[in-house]
Structures are given as C-alpha cells and as structure tokens.
C-alpha positions as CSV (number, residue, x, y, z in Angstrom):
1,X,134.0,-59.4,303.9
2,X,130.7,-58.3,302.3
3,X,127.8,-60.6,301.6
4,X,128.2,-59.9,297.9
5,X,131.7,-61.3,298.1
6,X,130.5,-64.5,299.8
7,X,127.8,-64.9,297.1
8,X,130.5,-64.5,294.4
9,X,132.6,-67.2,296.0
10,X,129.6,-69.5,296.4
11,X,128.7,-69.0,292.7
12,X,132.2,-70.0,291.7
13,X,132.3,-73.1,294.0
14,X,128.8,-74.3,293.2
15,X,129.5,-73.8,289.4
16,X,132.7,-75.8,289.7
17,X,131.0,-78.8,291.4
18,X,127.7,-78.5,289.6
19,X,126.2,-81.0,287.1
20,X,124.4,-79.7,284.1
21,X,120.6,-80.0,284.7
22,X,119.1,-83.0,282.9
23,X,115.8,-81.3,282.4
24,X,116.0,-78.9,279.5
25,X,113.0,-76.9,280.8
26,X,115.0,-75.8,283.8
27,X,116.6,-72.4,283.3
28,X,120.3,-72.8,284.3
29,X,120.2,-69.3,285.9
30,X,117.4,-70.4,288.1
31,X,119.1,-73.7,288.9
32,X,122.4,-71.9,289.8
33,X,120.6,-69.3,291.9
34,X,118.7,-72.1,293.8
35,X,121.8,-74.1,294.4
36,X,123.8,-71.0,295.6
37,X,121.0,-70.1,298.1
38,X,120.8,-73.7,299.3
39,X,124.6,-73.8,299.7
40,X,124.7,-70.5,301.7
41,X,121.8,-71.6,303.9
42,X,123.6,-74.9,304.6
43,X,126.6,-73.0,305.9
44,X,124.7,-72.2,309.0
45,X,124.8,-75.8,310.2
46,X,128.1,-76.9,308.7
47,X,129.7,-79.4,309.5
48,X,126.6,-81.1,310.9
49,X,125.3,-83.9,308.7
50,X,123.4,-84.3,306.5
51,X,124.6,-81.6,304.1
52,X,123.2,-80.9,300.6
53,X,126.7,-80.8,299.1
54,X,129.8,-82.9,299.4
55,X,132.3,-81.9,302.1
56,X,134.8,-81.1,299.4
57,X,132.5,-78.3,298.1
58,X,132.6,-76.6,301.5
59,X,136.4,-77.1,301.8
60,X,136.9,-75.4,298.4
61,X,134.6,-72.5,299.5
62,X,136.6,-71.9,302.6
63,X,139.8,-71.9,300.6
64,X,138.4,-69.4,298.1
65,X,137.0,-67.1,300.7
66,X,140.4,-67.2,302.5
67,X,142.2,-66.2,299.3
68,X,139.8,-63.2,298.9
69,X,139.9,-62.2,302.5
70,X,143.5,-62.4,303.5
71,X,146.9,-61.8,301.9
72,X,146.6,-64.3,299.1
73,X,147.5,-62.4,295.9
74,X,145.5,-64.5,293.4
75,X,142.5,-66.8,293.0
76,X,143.3,-70.3,291.7
77,X,142.4,-70.5,288.0
78,X,140.6,-73.8,288.5
79,X,137.9,-71.7,290.2
80,X,137.6,-69.5,287.2
81,X,138.8,-70.9,283.9
82,X,138.4,-74.7,284.6
83,X,135.0,-74.6,286.3
84,X,133.3,-72.5,283.6
85,X,135.0,-74.3,280.7
86,X,133.8,-77.6,282.1
87,X,130.3,-76.3,282.4
88,X,130.2,-74.9,278.9
89,X,131.5,-78.2,277.4
90,X,128.7,-80.1,279.1
91,X,125.9,-77.5,278.6
92,X,123.2,-77.5,276.0
93,X,122.5,-74.7,273.5
94,X,119.4,-73.6,275.3
95,X,121.3,-73.4,278.6
96,X,124.0,-71.3,277.1
97,X,121.4,-69.1,275.4
98,X,119.7,-68.5,278.8
99,X,123.0,-67.4,280.4
100,X,123.7,-65.2,277.4
101,X,120.5,-63.4,277.8
102,X,121.3,-62.7,281.5
103,X,124.8,-61.4,280.5
104,X,123.9,-59.4,277.5
105,X,120.4,-58.2,276.9
106,X,121.1,-57.6,273.2
107,X,122.7,-60.9,272.4
108,X,121.4,-62.9,269.5
109,X,120.9,-66.7,270.0
110,X,124.0,-67.4,267.8
111,X,126.4,-64.8,269.1
112,X,126.1,-64.5,272.9
113,X,129.4,-64.8,274.9
114,X,128.7,-68.3,276.3
115,X,127.6,-69.7,272.9
116,X,130.6,-68.2,271.2
117,X,132.9,-69.6,273.8
118,X,131.4,-73.0,273.2
119,X,132.0,-72.7,269.5
120,X,135.6,-71.6,270.2
121,X,136.2,-74.7,272.4
122,X,134.9,-77.0,269.7
123,X,137.2,-75.3,267.1
124,X,140.2,-75.6,269.5
125,X,139.6,-79.4,269.6
126,X,139.9,-79.4,265.8
127,X,143.1,-77.4,266.0
128,X,144.6,-80.1,268.2
129,X,144.3,-82.5,265.2
130,X,144.7,-80.2,262.3
131,X,146.6,-76.9,262.9
132,X,145.8,-75.3,259.6
133,X,142.2,-76.1,258.7
134,X,140.3,-73.7,260.9
135,X,142.7,-70.9,261.9
136,X,140.6,-68.3,260.1
137,X,137.4,-69.6,261.7
138,X,139.0,-69.5,265.2
139,X,140.1,-65.9,264.4
140,X,136.5,-65.0,263.4
141,X,134.9,-66.6,266.5
142,X,137.5,-65.0,268.8
143,X,136.7,-61.6,267.4
144,X,133.0,-62.1,267.8
145,X,133.5,-63.2,271.3
146,X,135.6,-60.2,272.2
147,X,132.9,-57.9,270.7
148,X,130.2,-59.8,272.6
149,X,132.1,-59.5,275.9
150,X,132.8,-55.8,275.3
151,X,129.1,-55.3,274.7
152,X,128.2,-57.2,277.9
153,X,130.7,-55.2,279.9
154,X,129.1,-52.0,278.8
155,X,125.8,-53.2,280.2
156,X,127.3,-54.3,283.6
157,X,128.3,-52.4,286.7
158,X,131.4,-52.6,288.9
159,X,131.1,-55.4,291.5
160,X,128.3,-57.3,289.7
161,X,128.3,-61.0,289.0
162,X,128.1,-60.2,285.3
163,X,131.6,-58.7,285.5
164,X,132.8,-61.9,287.0
165,X,131.3,-63.9,284.2
166,X,132.9,-61.6,281.6
167,X,136.3,-62.0,283.3
168,X,136.0,-65.8,283.4
169,X,135.1,-66.0,279.7
170,X,138.0,-63.7,278.9
171,X,140.2,-66.1,281.0
172,X,139.1,-69.0,278.8
173,X,139.8,-67.0,275.6
174,X,143.3,-65.8,276.7
175,X,144.2,-69.3,278.0
176,X,143.3,-70.6,274.6
177,X,145.5,-68.0,272.9
178,X,148.4,-69.1,275.1
179,X,147.7,-72.8,274.5
180,X,148.0,-72.3,270.8
181,X,150.6,-69.5,270.7
182,X,148.0,-67.5,268.9
183,X,150.1,-64.4,268.4
184,X,152.2,-66.6,266.2
185,X,149.5,-68.6,264.5
186,X,147.4,-65.6,263.8
187,X,150.2,-63.3,262.8
188,X,149.5,-59.6,263.2
189,X,145.8,-60.3,263.6
190,X,146.5,-62.7,266.4
191,X,148.6,-60.1,268.2
192,X,145.8,-57.5,267.8
193,X,143.3,-59.9,269.2
194,X,145.4,-60.6,272.3
195,X,145.7,-56.8,272.8
196,X,142.0,-56.3,272.5
197,X,141.3,-59.1,275.0
198,X,143.8,-57.7,277.5
199,X,142.3,-54.2,277.3
200,X,138.9,-55.6,278.0
201,X,140.3,-57.7,280.9
202,X,141.7,-54.6,282.5
203,X,138.5,-52.6,282.0
204,X,136.6,-55.5,283.6
205,X,138.7,-55.5,286.8
206,X,139.1,-51.8,287.1
207,X,138.3,-50.7,290.7
208,X,137.3,-54.3,291.8
209,X,139.8,-55.8,294.2
210,X,138.3,-59.3,294.1
211,X,138.4,-59.5,290.3
212,X,142.0,-58.3,290.3
213,X,142.9,-61.4,292.3
214,X,141.0,-63.5,289.7
215,X,142.9,-61.8,286.9
216,X,146.2,-62.5,288.6
217,X,145.2,-66.1,288.9
218,X,144.5,-66.2,285.2
219,X,148.0,-64.6,284.5
220,X,149.7,-67.2,286.7
221,X,148.0,-69.9,284.7
222,X,149.4,-68.4,281.5
223,X,152.9,-68.4,282.9
224,X,153.0,-72.2,282.8
225,X,151.9,-72.2,279.1
226,X,154.5,-70.3,277.1
227,X,157.2,-67.8,278.1
228,X,157.0,-65.6,274.9
229,X,153.2,-65.3,275.2
230,X,153.5,-64.5,278.9
231,X,155.8,-61.5,278.0
232,X,153.4,-60.2,275.4
233,X,150.3,-60.7,277.7
234,X,152.0,-59.1,280.7
235,X,153.3,-56.1,278.7
236,X,149.9,-55.5,277.1
237,X,148.3,-55.7,280.6
238,X,150.7,-53.2,282.2
239,X,150.2,-50.8,279.3
240,X,146.4,-51.2,279.5
241,X,146.6,-50.2,283.2
242,X,148.5,-47.0,282.3
243,X,145.9,-46.3,279.6
244,X,143.1,-46.8,282.2
245,X,144.8,-44.5,284.6
246,X,145.3,-41.8,282.0
247,X,141.7,-42.1,280.9
248,X,140.5,-41.6,284.5
249,X,142.7,-38.6,284.9
250,X,141.2,-37.1,281.7
251,X,137.6,-37.7,282.7
252,X,138.2,-36.4,286.2
253,X,135.9,-39.1,287.6
254,X,132.8,-37.9,285.8
255,X,132.1,-41.4,284.4
256,X,132.8,-43.3,287.7
257,X,130.1,-44.9,289.8
258,X,131.8,-44.2,293.1
259,X,128.9,-45.9,295.0
260,X,129.8,-49.3,293.5
261,X,133.5,-48.7,292.6
262,X,136.2,-50.0,294.8
263,X,139.7,-48.5,295.5
264,X,141.9,-48.0,292.5
265,X,145.1,-49.1,294.3
266,X,144.3,-52.8,293.7
267,X,145.6,-52.5,290.1
268,X,149.1,-52.0,291.5
269,X,149.2,-55.7,292.5
270,X,148.6,-56.9,288.9
271,X,150.9,-54.3,287.5
272,X,153.7,-55.5,289.8
273,X,153.0,-59.1,288.9
274,X,153.1,-58.3,285.2
275,X,156.5,-56.7,285.4
276,X,157.8,-59.6,287.5
277,X,156.6,-62.0,284.8
278,X,158.3,-60.0,282.1
279,X,161.6,-59.7,283.9
280,X,161.7,-63.5,284.4
281,X,160.9,-64.1,280.8
282,X,163.3,-61.7,279.1
283,X,165.2,-59.3,281.3
284,X,166.9,-57.1,278.8
285,X,163.8,-56.6,276.6
286,X,161.8,-55.9,279.7
287,X,164.1,-53.2,281.0
288,X,163.9,-51.4,277.6
289,X,160.1,-51.7,277.6
290,X,159.7,-50.4,281.1
291,X,161.9,-47.4,280.4
292,X,160.2,-46.4,277.2
293,X,156.6,-47.6,277.4
294,X,155.9,-47.3,281.1
295,X,158.4,-45.1,283.0
296,X,158.2,-42.1,280.7
297,X,154.4,-42.1,280.4
298,X,154.1,-42.3,284.2
299,X,156.4,-39.3,284.5
300,X,154.0,-37.3,282.3
301,X,151.0,-38.6,284.3
302,X,152.6,-37.5,287.6
303,X,153.3,-34.1,286.2
304,X,149.7,-33.6,285.1
305,X,148.5,-34.8,288.5
306,X,150.8,-32.3,290.3
307,X,149.1,-29.5,288.3
308,X,145.7,-30.9,289.3
309,X,146.8,-31.1,293.0
310,X,147.9,-27.4,292.9
311,X,144.5,-26.4,291.4
312,X,142.5,-28.4,293.9
313,X,144.6,-29.7,296.8
314,X,141.5,-31.1,298.7
315,X,140.2,-33.2,295.8
316,X,140.1,-36.8,297.0
317,X,140.0,-38.3,293.5
318,X,143.1,-36.5,292.5
319,X,144.9,-37.7,295.6
320,X,143.9,-41.3,294.9
321,X,145.2,-41.1,291.3
322,X,148.4,-39.5,292.5
323,X,148.9,-42.3,295.0
324,X,148.4,-45.0,292.5
325,X,150.5,-43.3,289.8
326,X,153.3,-42.9,292.3
327,X,153.2,-46.5,293.3
328,X,153.4,-47.6,289.7
329,X,156.3,-45.2,289.1
330,X,158.2,-46.6,292.1
331,X,157.7,-50.2,290.9
332,X,159.1,-49.2,287.5
333,X,162.0,-47.3,289.1
334,X,163.0,-50.3,291.3
335,X,162.9,-52.6,288.3
336,X,165.1,-50.3,286.3
337,X,167.6,-50.1,289.1
338,X,167.7,-53.9,289.6
339,X,165.9,-53.8,293.0
340,X,163.2,-56.2,294.1
341,X,159.7,-55.0,293.0
C-alpha cells in the first residue's frame, strides 16, 4: 500500500472525527493538514499512551486501510458521505470558501463546490417540512453544484486528494437525490440531473482502484434508500462505464496520464455491482436493458478492439482495453443466461 493511500485514509478518518476550528483565522486546509500529519506521526508509537487522538480514531483508520488493502469491495459510506456532510453542516462560510479555493482555482465565493453543497443541505431541510416550496431552487443549486464539480474535476489529476473530495461531494448530492426520489420530484429535469451526476462520478473514479471502492460504498448506501432510484442510478452508472471505455478506445490513450493512472480493470467491480443491484430491483426490466443497452454495444467495442489488435498486436493499451471489455461482456452474458455474476 502506497503512502498516498495511507494519507487518503488518514484524511478521511481525521475529517470524520474532527471538530470545526473555533478560530475563524485558521485556514481549515492548514488545520486538516496539520492534524493528518500529527495523526500519521502518532502511528509510530501506537498503542502507547498518551496519544493525540482517541483510540476509536485509530481503530477506524485500521478498518478503512484494511478495506482498501484487502478483498473488501467497498468503503463504508460513513467515511465518505457522513463525515463530510457533518463537517459542512458545522463549518463557516470562510472555511468552506478556503476549501473551495483549494478544490477549484476558478471558484467564486458564492459558487464553489463546498459552499453549494452547504446551500443544498439547507434547502433539503426545508424540503423535509415543505415538499413544494423550494423544488426549483434545489434543482438550480444541484445544477450549479454539478457544474462546479465538473470544473474542479477538470483541474485535478488521477490519484489526487482533490478527486476524493469531488467524489465525496458527489456522494452527498446523489444520496440527497435518492432521499427525495429526485427523478420523480424533478421530472425529466431530475432524471437528467441524476444522469449528469453519475457520468461525473464515473469520470472521477476512472483508473483509480481506491475511489472505485468509495463509489461502491456510495452505491451500497443508495440501495437502502429506494429501489426504483437504485435501478436508475445503477443503469446510468453501467452505461457511463461503457461510454468511458468507448471514449478511451477512440482516443487511443492520447489523453491518459499513465504515470498517475491506475489499472482500468477496477471498473469491472462497480459494473458487476450495478448489474447485481438492478437484477435484485427489477429482474425483467434489467434483462432487457442489459441485452439492448449493454450487451450489444460491448459486442461492437470488442469488434473494434479486435481490429486494433490485428493492426498492433503488441500494443499494451489495446490489450488492457480488450481485457476489460471482455470481462464486462462476460458479466452481461452470465446475467442474460441466469448465471451468477
């Protein structure tokens, strides 16, 4: 496990247990960086007392690292959605603005991702008491948030902590959509918003094995919310994965930073989970969707990859794409034949 992975885990755990700084002059980024460094240094003498953090903090860290390191397929959503949501709800405007500047160099004070998420959470509290008053305002803020996160994603690199922040904020947004059945409340616009959020989620986890686990944890959280929303979310996610694969085939790897990029095969895990969620939610509809929206496009992708392989049999990128496309094809084939996926 790399040091970068340990730092990511430490950031999540420290953020989950942190209290918002009482001194408004303290930059929350500096405070978080200081606490993470202190936490990692204290690991050298754990479990010897005294320790700068409660024992529960270290326990949660070990659990999270174990999930990333071993065969656990997902990161518990409380380390992503819940921890960040709690921090945002307690934070001040200046603290959110500071984090927004770190996430998106072009963010205005009023439309950075953290600030917009805070506004969204306030509006959701209103929706709990009055389901009609602020639907349009929620729609507006959600759109601005997706645009801000998309802009931030364009300024980040694979494997960076910024990508983790983007994914966590997307998790809060999608969790909110599920909580309020937003594809129904927002009509066609609501459905389009969900689709945009899902495409951005897939782009954020592309070639990042650790973030794939975080995303699966977010999806697992949604399953408990609403079956119909789960089906839509899982279908959009599976389709977005195919779109990402097709795009990478088209660009031939020209836009990929292979120095920072991880293996593409990790997306097969979330693809398999999505199909499993869909089959459990509505079997007949899922079989039709897999056959028409996934299986046929994958057949076309494999045909194109075969041509590429004949042209350049030693090309490693083509071999990787062919391996992943074949795995996705096999998952679909098993589902269509009623076999365990």
